N, CA, C and O atoms as a CHARMM CRD file, in Angstrom:
* protein
*
  372
    1    1 MET  N    -75.27900 -23.13000  36.88000 PROA 1      0.00000
    2    1 MET  CA   -75.23700 -24.55700  36.37100 PROA 1      0.00000
    3    1 MET  C    -74.80200 -24.40700  34.91400 PROA 1      0.00000
    4    1 MET  O    -75.38500 -23.65900  34.13000 PROA 1      0.00000
    5    2 ALA  N    -73.77200 -25.13900  34.60400 PROA 2      0.00000
    6    2 ALA  CA   -73.17000 -25.08800  33.19100 PROA 2      0.00000
    7    2 ALA  C    -74.13000 -25.42600  31.99800 PROA 2      0.00000
    8    2 ALA  O    -73.91800 -24.93500  30.89000 PROA 2      0.00000
    9    3 HSD  N    -75.19200 -26.27000  32.22900 PROA 3      0.00000
   10    3 HSD  CA   -76.10800 -26.53900  31.26300 PROA 3      0.00000
   11    3 HSD  C    -77.26000 -25.83700  31.29900 PROA 3      0.00000
   12    3 HSD  O    -78.14500 -26.23400  30.54000 PROA 3      0.00000
   13    4 SER  N    -77.49900 -24.84500  32.01800 PROA 4      0.00000
   14    4 SER  CA   -78.81900 -24.09400  32.00100 PROA 4      0.00000
   15    4 SER  C    -79.14800 -23.60900  30.65400 PROA 4      0.00000
   16    4 SER  O    -80.32600 -23.28700  30.50100 PROA 4      0.00000
   17    5 ILE  N    -78.41100 -23.49300  29.70400 PROA 5      0.00000
   18    5 ILE  CA   -78.91100 -22.94300  28.38100 PROA 5      0.00000
   19    5 ILE  C    -79.52900 -24.10200  27.55400 PROA 5      0.00000
   20    5 ILE  O    -80.22800 -23.81600  26.58300 PROA 5      0.00000
   21    6 VAL  N    -79.29600 -25.44600  27.90400 PROA 6      0.00000
   22    6 VAL  CA   -79.84200 -26.47400  27.30100 PROA 6      0.00000
   23    6 VAL  C    -81.34200 -26.82800  27.79300 PROA 6      0.00000
   24    6 VAL  O    -82.24800 -27.19700  27.04400 PROA 6      0.00000
   25    7 GLY  N    -81.41800 -26.68000  28.93600 PROA 7      0.00000
   26    7 GLY  CA   -82.87100 -26.74700  29.58000 PROA 7      0.00000
   27    7 GLY  C    -83.50600 -28.30900  29.66900 PROA 7      0.00000
   28    7 GLY  O    -82.87100 -29.35800  29.56100 PROA 7      0.00000
   29    8 ARG  N    -84.83600 -28.15400  29.88200 PROA 8      0.00000
   30    8 ARG  CA   -85.62200 -29.40400  29.91500 PROA 8      0.00000
   31    8 ARG  C    -86.58900 -29.57700  29.24200 PROA 8      0.00000
   32    8 ARG  O    -87.17900 -28.50100  29.14900 PROA 8      0.00000
   33    9 GLY  N    -87.16700 -30.46900  28.62800 PROA 9      0.00000
   34    9 GLY  CA   -88.25100 -30.69100  27.88000 PROA 9      0.00000
   35    9 GLY  C    -89.07000 -31.96200  27.89000 PROA 9      0.00000
   36    9 GLY  O    -88.65200 -32.95700  28.48300 PROA 9      0.00000
   37   10 LEU  N    -90.06600 -31.95600  27.33700 PROA 10     0.00000
   38   10 LEU  CA   -91.11100 -33.29800  27.19600 PROA 10     0.00000
   39   10 LEU  C    -90.16500 -34.30900  26.42700 PROA 10     0.00000
   40   10 LEU  O    -89.51700 -34.00300  25.42500 PROA 10     0.00000
   41   11 THR  N    -90.17300 -35.38700  26.95000 PROA 11     0.00000
   42   11 THR  CA   -89.39200 -36.56000  26.11500 PROA 11     0.00000
   43   11 THR  C    -90.35400 -36.90400  24.81400 PROA 11     0.00000
   44   11 THR  O    -91.57100 -36.73500  24.74400 PROA 11     0.00000
   45   12 PHE  N    -89.43900 -37.45100  23.77300 PROA 12     0.00000
   46   12 PHE  CA   -90.27300 -37.61200  22.51400 PROA 12     0.00000
   47   12 PHE  C    -89.92900 -38.99100  22.18800 PROA 12     0.00000
   48   12 PHE  O    -88.72300 -39.22800  22.26100 PROA 12     0.00000
   49   13 PRO  N    -90.68700 -39.96600  21.84400 PROA 13     0.00000
   50   13 PRO  CA   -92.12400 -39.61700  21.87700 PROA 13     0.00000
   51   13 PRO  C    -92.68300 -39.44500  23.44200 PROA 13     0.00000
   52   13 PRO  O    -92.15400 -40.04200  24.38000 PROA 13     0.00000
   53   14 LEU  N    -93.84500 -38.53200  23.60000 PROA 14     0.00000
   54   14 LEU  CA   -94.20300 -38.42400  25.00200 PROA 14     0.00000
   55   14 LEU  C    -94.32700 -39.65600  25.92500 PROA 14     0.00000
   56   14 LEU  O    -94.75500 -40.72000  25.47900 PROA 14     0.00000
   57   15 GLY  N    -93.99400 -39.52500  27.06800 PROA 15     0.00000
   58   15 GLY  CA   -93.90600 -40.51100  28.01900 PROA 15     0.00000
   59   15 GLY  C    -94.58000 -40.17200  29.26100 PROA 15     0.00000
   60   15 GLY  O    -94.95400 -39.00900  29.41400 PROA 15     0.00000
   61   16 ILE  N    -94.79000 -41.06300  30.19600 PROA 16     0.00000
   62   16 ILE  CA   -95.20600 -40.73700  31.67500 PROA 16     0.00000
   63   16 ILE  C    -94.30700 -41.21300  32.55200 PROA 16     0.00000
   64   16 ILE  O    -93.70700 -42.28500  32.46500 PROA 16     0.00000
   65   17 ASN  N    -94.20700 -40.28300  33.52400 PROA 17     0.00000
   66   17 ASN  CA   -92.97500 -40.59800  34.67500 PROA 17     0.00000
   67   17 ASN  C    -93.80900 -41.28600  35.81200 PROA 17     0.00000
   68   17 ASN  O    -95.03700 -41.36900  35.81000 PROA 17     0.00000
   69   18 SER  N    -93.03800 -41.72800  36.70400 PROA 18     0.00000
   70   18 SER  CA   -93.67800 -42.62500  37.77700 PROA 18     0.00000
   71   18 SER  C    -94.60000 -41.99700  38.74700 PROA 18     0.00000
   72   18 SER  O    -95.27800 -42.67800  39.51600 PROA 18     0.00000
   73   19 GLN  N    -94.62900 -40.79800  38.72200 PROA 19     0.00000
   74   19 GLN  CA   -95.81300 -39.94700  39.42500 PROA 19     0.00000
   75   19 GLN  C    -97.06200 -39.82200  38.70200 PROA 19     0.00000
   76   19 GLN  O    -98.07300 -39.38700  39.25400 PROA 19     0.00000
   77   20 GLY  N    -97.03300 -40.20700  37.41400 PROA 20     0.00000
   78   20 GLY  CA   -98.23700 -40.08800  36.48300 PROA 20     0.00000
   79   20 GLY  C    -98.07600 -38.76700  35.49400 PROA 20     0.00000
   80   20 GLY  O    -98.83400 -38.53500  34.55300 PROA 20     0.00000
   81   21 GLY  N    -97.06200 -38.03100  35.84100 PROA 21     0.00000
   82   21 GLY  CA   -97.05200 -36.80500  34.91800 PROA 21     0.00000
   83   21 GLY  C    -96.15300 -36.85100  33.73200 PROA 21     0.00000
   84   21 GLY  O    -95.59700 -37.94700  33.66100 PROA 21     0.00000
   85   22 PHE  N    -95.84300 -36.08400  32.83800 PROA 22     0.00000
   86   22 PHE  CA   -95.06900 -36.15900  31.59800 PROA 22     0.00000
   87   22 PHE  C    -93.89800 -36.34300  31.91300 PROA 22     0.00000
   88   22 PHE  O    -93.44000 -35.62300  32.80000 PROA 22     0.00000
   89   23 ALA  N    -93.06100 -37.33900  31.30500 PROA 23     0.00000
   90   23 ALA  CA   -91.72700 -37.68000  31.43000 PROA 23     0.00000
   91   23 ALA  C    -91.03900 -36.28200  30.89700 PROA 23     0.00000
   92   23 ALA  O    -91.69300 -35.54300  30.16100 PROA 23     0.00000
   93   24 LEU  N    -89.76500 -35.96200  31.27300 PROA 24     0.00000
   94   24 LEU  CA   -89.11600 -34.92800  31.05800 PROA 24     0.00000
   95   24 LEU  C    -87.62000 -35.42000  30.74800 PROA 24     0.00000
   96   24 LEU  O    -87.17500 -36.43700  31.28100 PROA 24     0.00000
   97   25 THR  N    -86.95800 -34.73100  29.96000 PROA 25     0.00000
   98   25 THR  CA   -85.53100 -35.02700  29.62300 PROA 25     0.00000
   99   25 THR  C    -84.81300 -33.79700  29.56900 PROA 25     0.00000
  100   25 THR  O    -85.36400 -32.77800  29.15200 PROA 25     0.00000
  101   26 SER  N    -83.47300 -33.80800  30.00900 PROA 26     0.00000
  102   26 SER  CA   -82.77300 -32.67600  30.22600 PROA 26     0.00000
  103   26 SER  C    -81.25300 -32.96100  29.52400 PROA 26     0.00000
  104   26 SER  O    -80.84800 -34.04000  29.09000 PROA 26     0.00000
  105   27 PHE  N    -80.58100 -31.74300  29.54400 PROA 27     0.00000
  106   27 PHE  CA   -79.13600 -31.70100  29.13400 PROA 27     0.00000
  107   27 PHE  C    -78.95600 -32.23600  27.69200 PROA 27     0.00000
  108   27 PHE  O    -79.60200 -31.74100  26.76900 PROA 27     0.00000
  109   28 ARG  N    -78.01500 -33.31700  27.48700 PROA 28     0.00000
  110   28 ARG  CA   -77.55600 -33.92900  26.24900 PROA 28     0.00000
  111   28 ARG  C    -78.70300 -34.51200  25.50200 PROA 28     0.00000
  112   28 ARG  O    -78.89800 -34.30600  24.30400 PROA 28     0.00000
  113   29 SER  N    -79.63900 -35.43400  26.46000 PROA 29     0.00000
  114   29 SER  CA   -80.65900 -36.08600  25.87200 PROA 29     0.00000
  115   29 SER  C    -81.74700 -35.24300  25.28200 PROA 29     0.00000
  116   29 SER  O    -82.43600 -35.61300  24.33000 PROA 29     0.00000
  117   30 GLU  N    -81.88900 -33.89700  25.99500 PROA 30     0.00000
  118   30 GLU  CA   -82.66300 -33.04000  25.33100 PROA 30     0.00000
  119   30 GLU  C    -82.29100 -32.52200  23.98600 PROA 30     0.00000
  120   30 GLU  O    -83.08900 -32.35900  23.06300 PROA 30     0.00000
  121   31 LEU  N    -81.10600 -32.29300  23.95200 PROA 31     0.00000
  122   31 LEU  CA   -80.44500 -31.67300  22.68200 PROA 31     0.00000
  123   31 LEU  C    -80.61900 -32.78700  21.50700 PROA 31     0.00000
  124   31 LEU  O    -81.12500 -32.55100  20.41000 PROA 31     0.00000
  125   32 GLU  N    -80.19500 -33.83100  21.86200 PROA 32     0.00000
  126   32 GLU  CA   -80.04900 -35.19700  20.90100 PROA 32     0.00000
  127   32 GLU  C    -81.65500 -35.11600  20.34500 PROA 32     0.00000
  128   32 GLU  O    -81.84100 -35.00300  19.13300 PROA 32     0.00000
  129   33 GLN  N    -82.74400 -35.17400  21.23400 PROA 33     0.00000
  130   33 GLN  CA   -84.23500 -35.37600  20.75000 PROA 33     0.00000
  131   33 GLN  C    -84.44400 -34.08200  19.87100 PROA 33     0.00000
  132   33 GLN  O    -85.00400 -34.18500  18.78000 PROA 33     0.00000
  133   34 ALA  N    -84.02000 -32.93100  20.31400 PROA 34     0.00000
  134   34 ALA  CA   -84.41200 -31.74400  19.50700 PROA 34     0.00000
  135   34 ALA  C    -83.95800 -31.90100  17.99400 PROA 34     0.00000
  136   34 ALA  O    -84.65700 -31.76500  16.99000 PROA 34     0.00000
  137   35 ILE  N    -82.57200 -32.23000  18.08700 PROA 35     0.00000
  138   35 ILE  CA   -81.81800 -32.50300  16.57300 PROA 35     0.00000
  139   35 ILE  C    -82.55400 -33.46200  15.90600 PROA 35     0.00000
  140   35 ILE  O    -82.81800 -33.23000  14.72600 PROA 35     0.00000
  141   36 ALA  N    -82.97800 -34.58700  16.45400 PROA 36     0.00000
  142   36 ALA  CA   -83.53500 -35.66900  15.77300 PROA 36     0.00000
  143   36 ALA  C    -84.92200 -35.17200  15.19100 PROA 36     0.00000
  144   36 ALA  O    -85.31200 -35.54200  14.08400 PROA 36     0.00000
  145   37 ILE  N    -85.65400 -34.30000  16.01300 PROA 37     0.00000
  146   37 ILE  CA   -86.99900 -33.63700  15.57000 PROA 37     0.00000
  147   37 ILE  C    -86.83300 -32.96400  14.13000 PROA 37     0.00000
  148   37 ILE  O    -87.48800 -33.14900  13.10400 PROA 37     0.00000
  149   38 ILE  N    -85.90800 -32.24900  14.34800 PROA 38     0.00000
  150   38 ILE  CA   -85.44200 -31.25800  13.38900 PROA 38     0.00000
  151   38 ILE  C    -85.18300 -31.99400  12.12200 PROA 38     0.00000
  152   38 ILE  O    -85.88000 -31.78500  11.12900 PROA 38     0.00000
  153   39 LEU  N    -84.22700 -32.82600  12.12300 PROA 39     0.00000
  154   39 LEU  CA   -83.82500 -33.55900  11.01000 PROA 39     0.00000
  155   39 LEU  C    -84.80200 -34.45000  10.43500 PROA 39     0.00000
  156   39 LEU  O    -84.91400 -34.69700   9.23400 PROA 39     0.00000
  157   40 ALA  N    -85.42100 -34.86000  11.26500 PROA 40     0.00000
  158   40 ALA  CA   -86.61900 -35.88400  10.62600 PROA 40     0.00000
  159   40 ALA  C    -87.91100 -35.24100  10.23600 PROA 40     0.00000
  160   40 ALA  O    -88.83700 -35.98400   9.90900 PROA 40     0.00000
  161   41 THR  N    -88.07700 -33.97500  10.23200 PROA 41     0.00000
  162   41 THR  CA   -89.36800 -33.24400  10.05300 PROA 41     0.00000
  163   41 THR  C    -88.96800 -32.76400   8.65200 PROA 41     0.00000
  164   41 THR  O    -87.85500 -32.32400   8.36400 PROA 41     0.00000
  165   42 THR  N    -90.22200 -32.92900   7.63900 PROA 42     0.00000
  166   42 THR  CA   -90.10400 -32.18600   6.36800 PROA 42     0.00000
  167   42 THR  C    -90.64200 -30.91400   6.58600 PROA 42     0.00000
  168   42 THR  O    -91.59500 -30.76700   7.35100 PROA 42     0.00000
  169   43 PRO  N    -90.06700 -29.87000   5.92000 PROA 43     0.00000
  170   43 PRO  CA   -90.72000 -28.41700   5.78100 PROA 43     0.00000
  171   43 PRO  C    -92.09200 -28.72000   5.08400 PROA 43     0.00000
  172   43 PRO  O    -92.26300 -29.51600   4.16100 PROA 43     0.00000
  173   44 GLY  N    -93.07400 -27.90700   5.71900 PROA 44     0.00000
  174   44 GLY  CA   -94.35400 -28.27800   5.40000 PROA 44     0.00000
  175   44 GLY  C    -95.25200 -29.16000   6.12000 PROA 44     0.00000
  176   44 GLY  O    -96.46600 -29.07700   5.92800 PROA 44     0.00000
  177   45 GLU  N    -94.78000 -29.95700   6.89400 PROA 45     0.00000
  178   45 GLU  CA   -95.33900 -30.95400   7.73600 PROA 45     0.00000
  179   45 GLU  C    -96.07800 -30.43500   8.62600 PROA 45     0.00000
  180   45 GLU  O    -97.18100 -30.92500   8.86600 PROA 45     0.00000
  181   46 ARG  N    -95.54000 -29.17300   9.38800 PROA 46     0.00000
  182   46 ARG  CA   -96.19700 -28.63200  10.47600 PROA 46     0.00000
  183   46 ARG  C    -96.93000 -27.52200  10.02700 PROA 46     0.00000
  184   46 ARG  O    -96.34800 -26.62400   9.41800 PROA 46     0.00000
  185   47 VAL  N    -98.39000 -27.46100  10.30100 PROA 47     0.00000
  186   47 VAL  CA   -99.19600 -26.43300   9.74900 PROA 47     0.00000
  187   47 VAL  C    -98.80100 -25.11200  10.41200 PROA 47     0.00000
  188   47 VAL  O    -98.69000 -24.16700   9.63200 PROA 47     0.00000
  189   48 MET  N    -98.59800 -24.90100  11.53800 PROA 48     0.00000
  190   48 MET  CA   -98.21400 -23.55900  12.16900 PROA 48     0.00000
  191   48 MET  C    -96.90600 -23.26200  12.06000 PROA 48     0.00000
  192   48 MET  O    -96.52500 -22.24700  12.64300 PROA 48     0.00000
  193   49 ARG  N    -96.11500 -23.91200  11.44600 PROA 49     0.00000
  194   49 ARG  CA   -94.55200 -23.53800  11.37200 PROA 49     0.00000
  195   49 ARG  C    -94.01700 -24.30900   9.85900 PROA 49     0.00000
  196   49 ARG  O    -93.14100 -25.17000   9.77100 PROA 49     0.00000
  197   50 PRO  N    -94.64000 -23.85200   8.99200 PROA 50     0.00000
  198   50 PRO  CA   -94.36500 -24.46400   7.61300 PROA 50     0.00000
  199   50 PRO  C    -92.72500 -24.47700   7.26100 PROA 50     0.00000
  200   50 PRO  O    -92.37000 -25.21400   6.34000 PROA 50     0.00000
  201   51 ARG  N    -92.08900 -23.97700   7.70600 PROA 51     0.00000
  202   51 ARG  CA   -90.68400 -23.76400   7.36800 PROA 51     0.00000
  203   51 ARG  C    -89.70100 -24.63900   8.18700 PROA 51     0.00000
  204   51 ARG  O    -88.53100 -24.81000   7.84500 PROA 51     0.00000
  205   52 PHE  N    -90.33800 -25.25200   9.44200 PROA 52     0.00000
  206   52 PHE  CA   -89.60100 -25.89200  10.23200 PROA 52     0.00000
  207   52 PHE  C    -89.27600 -27.36900   9.53900 PROA 52     0.00000
  208   52 PHE  O    -89.98800 -27.94100   8.71400 PROA 52     0.00000
  209   53 GLY  N    -87.99600 -27.84100  10.09700 PROA 53     0.00000
  210   53 GLY  CA   -87.54300 -28.98500   9.54900 PROA 53     0.00000
  211   53 GLY  C    -86.34400 -29.00900   8.61600 PROA 53     0.00000
  212   53 GLY  O    -85.73500 -27.96300   8.39300 PROA 53     0.00000
  213   54 SER  N    -85.99200 -30.11900   8.08200 PROA 54     0.00000
  214   54 SER  CA   -84.84300 -30.09100   7.19100 PROA 54     0.00000
  215   54 SER  C    -85.22000 -30.62500   5.79000 PROA 54     0.00000
  216   54 SER  O    -86.32700 -31.16100   5.73000 PROA 54     0.00000
  217   55 ARG  N    -84.44000 -30.57000   4.57000 PROA 55     0.00000
  218   55 ARG  CA   -84.55000 -30.90000   3.49100 PROA 55     0.00000
  219   55 ARG  C    -84.18100 -32.44100   3.23900 PROA 55     0.00000
  220   55 ARG  O    -84.47700 -33.02600   2.19700 PROA 55     0.00000
  221   56 LEU  N    -83.55700 -32.98200   4.22500 PROA 56     0.00000
  222   56 LEU  CA   -82.83200 -34.33000   3.87500 PROA 56     0.00000
  223   56 LEU  C    -83.93600 -35.37700   3.29000 PROA 56     0.00000
  224   56 LEU  O    -83.45300 -36.29600   2.62900 PROA 56     0.00000
  225   57 ASN  N    -85.27700 -35.36500   3.43400 PROA 57     0.00000
  226   57 ASN  CA   -85.96600 -36.24500   2.81400 PROA 57     0.00000
  227   57 ASN  C    -85.98900 -36.15700   1.31700 PROA 57     0.00000
  228   57 ASN  O    -86.37600 -37.09600   0.62100 PROA 57     0.00000
  229   58 GLU  N    -85.53400 -34.92300   0.79400 PROA 58     0.00000
  230   58 GLU  CA   -85.34300 -34.77500  -0.72300 PROA 58     0.00000
  231   58 GLU  C    -84.18600 -35.62800  -1.33600 PROA 58     0.00000
  232   58 GLU  O    -84.08200 -35.75300  -2.55600 PROA 58     0.00000
  233   59 LEU  N    -83.20600 -36.28500  -0.34100 PROA 59     0.00000
  234   59 LEU  CA   -82.16900 -36.87300  -0.81000 PROA 59     0.00000
  235   59 LEU  C    -82.55800 -38.40900  -0.78800 PROA 59     0.00000
  236   59 LEU  O    -81.73100 -39.21200  -1.21900 PROA 59     0.00000
  237   60 LEU  N    -83.71700 -38.83300  -0.33100 PROA 60     0.00000
  238   60 LEU  CA   -84.09200 -40.32900  -0.50300 PROA 60     0.00000
  239   60 LEU  C    -84.07800 -40.73200  -1.94200 PROA 60     0.00000
  240   60 LEU  O    -84.61300 -39.98500  -2.76100 PROA 60     0.00000
  241   61 TYR  N    -83.49600 -41.88100  -2.33500 PROA 61     0.00000
  242   61 TYR  CA   -83.37100 -42.43900  -3.51200 PROA 61     0.00000
  243   61 TYR  C    -82.51200 -41.84500  -4.48300 PROA 61     0.00000
  244   61 TYR  O    -82.53400 -42.09800  -5.68700 PROA 61     0.00000
  245   62 GLU  N    -81.59100 -40.87000  -3.78000 PROA 62     0.00000
  246   62 GLU  CA   -80.69700 -40.23000  -4.82800 PROA 62     0.00000
  247   62 GLU  C    -79.30400 -40.91600  -4.75900 PROA 62     0.00000
  248   62 GLU  O    -79.00700 -41.51300  -3.72400 PROA 62     0.00000
  249   63 PRO  N    -78.48500 -40.87100  -5.73800 PROA 63     0.00000
  250   63 PRO  CA   -77.39500 -41.91400  -5.79100 PROA 63     0.00000
  251   63 PRO  C    -76.53900 -41.43600  -4.44200 PROA 63     0.00000
  252   63 PRO  O    -76.51000 -40.32300  -3.91600 PROA 63     0.00000
  253   64 ASN  N    -75.91400 -42.55400  -4.10200 PROA 64     0.00000
  254   64 ASN  CA   -74.88300 -42.54600  -3.03300 PROA 64     0.00000
  255   64 ASN  C    -73.35300 -41.97400  -3.65700 PROA 64     0.00000
  256   64 ASN  O    -72.41700 -42.70300  -3.98700 PROA 64     0.00000
  257   65 ASN  N    -73.37900 -40.67900  -3.71100 PROA 65     0.00000
  258   65 ASN  CA   -72.26300 -40.11600  -4.36700 PROA 65     0.00000
  259   65 ASN  C    -71.89800 -38.79400  -3.64500 PROA 65     0.00000
  260   65 ASN  O    -72.63200 -38.36400  -2.75500 PROA 65     0.00000
  261   66 SER  N    -70.77800 -38.14900  -4.01600 PROA 66     0.00000
  262   66 SER  CA   -70.20500 -36.91600  -3.27600 PROA 66     0.00000
  263   66 SER  C    -71.12600 -35.69600  -3.32800 PROA 66     0.00000
  264   66 SER  O    -71.16000 -34.86000  -2.42500 PROA 66     0.00000
  265   67 ARG  N    -71.81600 -35.64500  -4.35700 PROA 67     0.00000
  266   67 ARG  CA   -72.81500 -34.72200  -4.59800 PROA 67     0.00000
  267   67 ARG  C    -73.89300 -34.75100  -3.31400 PROA 67     0.00000
  268   67 ARG  O    -74.04900 -33.85600  -2.48300 PROA 67     0.00000
  269   68 THR  N    -74.49500 -35.86300  -3.38100 PROA 68     0.00000
  270   68 THR  CA   -75.62900 -36.21000  -2.41300 PROA 68     0.00000
  271   68 THR  C    -74.91400 -36.06400  -0.88300 PROA 68     0.00000
  272   68 THR  O    -75.53800 -35.55200   0.04700 PROA 68     0.00000
  273   69 ALA  N    -73.86600 -36.45000  -0.76900 PROA 69     0.00000
  274   69 ALA  CA   -73.16300 -36.17100   0.63200 PROA 69     0.00000
  275   69 ALA  C    -73.04600 -34.88300   0.91300 PROA 69     0.00000
  276   69 ALA  O    -73.23200 -34.52800   2.07700 PROA 69     0.00000
  277   70 ALA  N    -72.69500 -33.86200  -0.15800 PROA 70     0.00000
  278   70 ALA  CA   -72.55500 -32.69300   0.19300 PROA 70     0.00000
  279   70 ALA  C    -73.67900 -31.93600   0.43200 PROA 70     0.00000
  280   70 ALA  O    -73.73900 -30.96500   1.18600 PROA 70     0.00000
  281   71 LEU  N    -74.69300 -32.47000  -0.32100 PROA 71     0.00000
  282   71 LEU  CA   -76.18300 -31.87600   0.07800 PROA 71     0.00000
  283   71 LEU  C    -76.62400 -32.24700   1.20800 PROA 71     0.00000
  284   71 LEU  O    -77.28900 -31.43500   1.85000 PROA 71     0.00000
  285   72 ALA  N    -76.39700 -33.44100   1.69800 PROA 72     0.00000
  286   72 ALA  CA   -76.90800 -33.67900   2.91700 PROA 72     0.00000
  287   72 ALA  C    -75.93800 -33.06900   4.02800 PROA 72     0.00000
  288   72 ALA  O    -76.47100 -32.83700   5.11400 PROA 72     0.00000
  289   73 GLU  N    -74.89400 -32.84600   3.92300 PROA 73     0.00000
  290   73 GLU  CA   -74.24400 -31.87600   4.79600 PROA 73     0.00000
  291   73 GLU  C    -74.71300 -30.35200   4.91600 PROA 73     0.00000
  292   73 GLU  O    -74.88100 -29.75400   5.97800 PROA 73     0.00000
  293   74 GLN  N    -74.88300 -29.85800   3.69100 PROA 74     0.00000
  294   74 GLN  CA   -75.43900 -28.55400   3.78800 PROA 74     0.00000
  295   74 GLN  C    -76.99300 -28.49800   4.36300 PROA 74     0.00000
  296   74 GLN  O    -77.30100 -27.56000   5.09800 PROA 74     0.00000
  297   75 TYR  N    -77.85100 -29.38900   4.06100 PROA 75     0.00000
  298   75 TYR  CA   -79.08100 -29.46500   4.61000 PROA 75     0.00000
  299   75 TYR  C    -79.13100 -29.64300   6.08500 PROA 75     0.00000
  300   75 TYR  O    -79.98800 -29.02500   6.71700 PROA 75     0.00000
  301   76 VAL  N    -78.19800 -30.51800   6.76200 PROA 76     0.00000
  302   76 VAL  CA   -78.25300 -30.57300   8.20100 PROA 76     0.00000
  303   76 VAL  C    -77.67300 -29.11600   8.68600 PROA 76     0.00000
  304   76 VAL  O    -78.29400 -28.42700   9.49400 PROA 76     0.00000
  305   77 GLU  N    -76.32400 -28.68700   8.06900 PROA 77     0.00000
  306   77 GLU  CA   -76.12000 -27.53000   8.79400 PROA 77     0.00000
  307   77 GLU  C    -77.10500 -26.22000   8.72000 PROA 77     0.00000
  308   77 GLU  O    -77.13900 -25.36600   9.60600 PROA 77     0.00000
  309   78 ASP  N    -77.86800 -26.19200   7.57600 PROA 78     0.00000
  310   78 ASP  CA   -78.78600 -25.03500   7.45900 PROA 78     0.00000
  311   78 ASP  C    -79.87100 -25.29300   8.21300 PROA 78     0.00000
  312   78 ASP  O    -80.48500 -24.31900   8.64900 PROA 78     0.00000
  313   79 ALA  N    -80.31100 -26.54700   8.51100 PROA 79     0.00000
  314   79 ALA  CA   -81.60100 -26.75200   9.47000 PROA 79     0.00000
  315   79 ALA  C    -81.25600 -26.60700  10.86600 PROA 79     0.00000
  316   79 ALA  O    -82.09500 -26.08100  11.59800 PROA 79     0.00000
  317   80 LEU  N    -80.08300 -27.01400  11.38200 PROA 80     0.00000
  318   80 LEU  CA   -79.62200 -26.76000  12.59300 PROA 80     0.00000
  319   80 LEU  C    -79.22300 -25.36700  12.95200 PROA 80     0.00000
  320   80 LEU  O    -79.43200 -24.92400  14.08100 PROA 80     0.00000
  321   81 ALA  N    -78.74900 -24.78700  12.16800 PROA 81     0.00000
  322   81 ALA  CA   -78.40000 -23.29200  12.46700 PROA 81     0.00000
  323   81 ALA  C    -79.66800 -22.47100  12.39600 PROA 81     0.00000
  324   81 ALA  O    -79.74200 -21.46700  13.10400 PROA 81     0.00000
  325   82 MET  N    -80.72300 -22.82300  11.56500 PROA 82     0.00000
  326   82 MET  CA   -82.07700 -22.13000  11.81100 PROA 82     0.00000
  327   82 MET  C    -82.95600 -22.35000  13.08900 PROA 82     0.00000
  328   82 MET  O    -83.56100 -21.48000  13.71600 PROA 82     0.00000
  329   83 TRP  N    -82.89500 -23.78900  13.36200 PROA 83     0.00000
  330   83 TRP  CA   -83.86900 -24.09600  14.52700 PROA 83     0.00000
  331   83 TRP  C    -83.38400 -24.50000  15.61900 PROA 83     0.00000
  332   83 TRP  O    -84.18200 -24.71900  16.53100 PROA 83     0.00000
  333   84 GLU  N    -82.03200 -24.70300  15.83400 PROA 84     0.00000
  334   84 GLU  CA   -81.61200 -24.95300  17.34900 PROA 84     0.00000
  335   84 GLU  C    -80.55100 -24.07600  17.50300 PROA 84     0.00000
  336   84 GLU  O    -79.43200 -24.33700  17.06200 PROA 84     0.00000
  337   85 PRO  N    -80.85400 -22.92700  18.17300 PROA 85     0.00000
  338   85 PRO  CA   -79.79100 -21.98600  18.51800 PROA 85     0.00000
  339   85 PRO  C    -78.90500 -22.22600  19.67200 PROA 85     0.00000
  340   85 PRO  O    -78.02700 -21.43000  20.00600 PROA 85     0.00000
  341   86 ARG  N    -79.14200 -23.29400  20.25000 PROA 86     0.00000
  342   86 ARG  CA   -78.32100 -23.70500  21.50200 PROA 86     0.00000
  343   86 ARG  C    -76.88700 -24.50500  21.09400 PROA 86     0.00000
  344   86 ARG  O    -75.95400 -24.74600  21.86000 PROA 86     0.00000
  345   87 ILE  N    -76.98300 -24.82100  19.76100 PROA 87     0.00000
  346   87 ILE  CA   -75.72500 -25.49100  19.29500 PROA 87     0.00000
  347   87 ILE  C    -74.80400 -24.74500  18.24100 PROA 87     0.00000
  348   87 ILE  O    -75.18400 -23.71200  17.69100 PROA 87     0.00000
  349   88 ARG  N    -73.94900 -25.15000  18.06800 PROA 88     0.00000
  350   88 ARG  CA   -72.98700 -24.48300  16.91700 PROA 88     0.00000
  351   88 ARG  C    -72.45000 -25.65900  16.26300 PROA 88     0.00000
  352   88 ARG  O    -71.70500 -26.42600  16.87300 PROA 88     0.00000
  353   89 VAL  N    -72.81200 -25.86100  14.95500 PROA 89     0.00000
  354   89 VAL  CA   -72.39300 -27.09300  14.10400 PROA 89     0.00000
  355   89 VAL  C    -70.86400 -26.95500  13.74200 PROA 89     0.00000
  356   89 VAL  O    -70.44000 -25.99700  13.09500 PROA 89     0.00000
  357   90 ILE  N    -70.02500 -28.03000  14.22800 PROA 90     0.00000
  358   90 ILE  CA   -68.80100 -27.82700  13.79200 PROA 90     0.00000
  359   90 ILE  C    -68.48900 -28.73800  12.50700 PROA 90     0.00000
  360   90 ILE  O    -67.68500 -28.37900  11.64600 PROA 90     0.00000
  361   91 GLY  N    -69.15500 -29.88200  12.45800 PROA 91     0.00000
  362   91 GLY  CA   -68.96100 -30.78400  11.48400 PROA 91     0.00000
  363   91 GLY  C    -70.02200 -31.73500  11.32100 PROA 91     0.00000
  364   91 GLY  O    -70.70700 -32.07200  12.28700 PROA 91     0.00000
  365   92 VAL  N    -70.20100 -32.17500  10.21500 PROA 92     0.00000
  366   92 VAL  CA   -71.33600 -33.15400   9.88700 PROA 92     0.00000
  367   92 VAL  C    -70.62900 -34.40100   9.34300 PROA 92     0.00000
  368   92 VAL  O    -69.80700 -34.17300   8.45500 PROA 92     0.00000
  369   93 THR  N    -70.80700 -35.75600   9.73600 PROA 93     0.00000
  370   93 THR  CA   -70.02800 -36.77300   9.70900 PROA 93     0.00000
  371   93 THR  C    -71.10600 -37.98200   9.31900 PROA 93     0.00000
  372   93 THR  O    -70.71500 -39.14300   9.19900 PROA 93     0.00000
């Protein structure tokens, strides 16, 4: 299977399927949810994994200029390279 490296996982937020079990997601949806979780989590937020997440929240209320855009791009690339081994970041837009 071409997508075997992506795998399956629980939906986020957690959901229940029609059989009463946890709803699962797979392939592209799984990656999209994993990326969203990484980018929306602030380092220090998870007690058992304090380095998990991205530094994007540090850019809230910063001026909308090229320096902030460059920092956002770097923070996204760093976080995804560290926490999502199933992908390779080609660009951030």
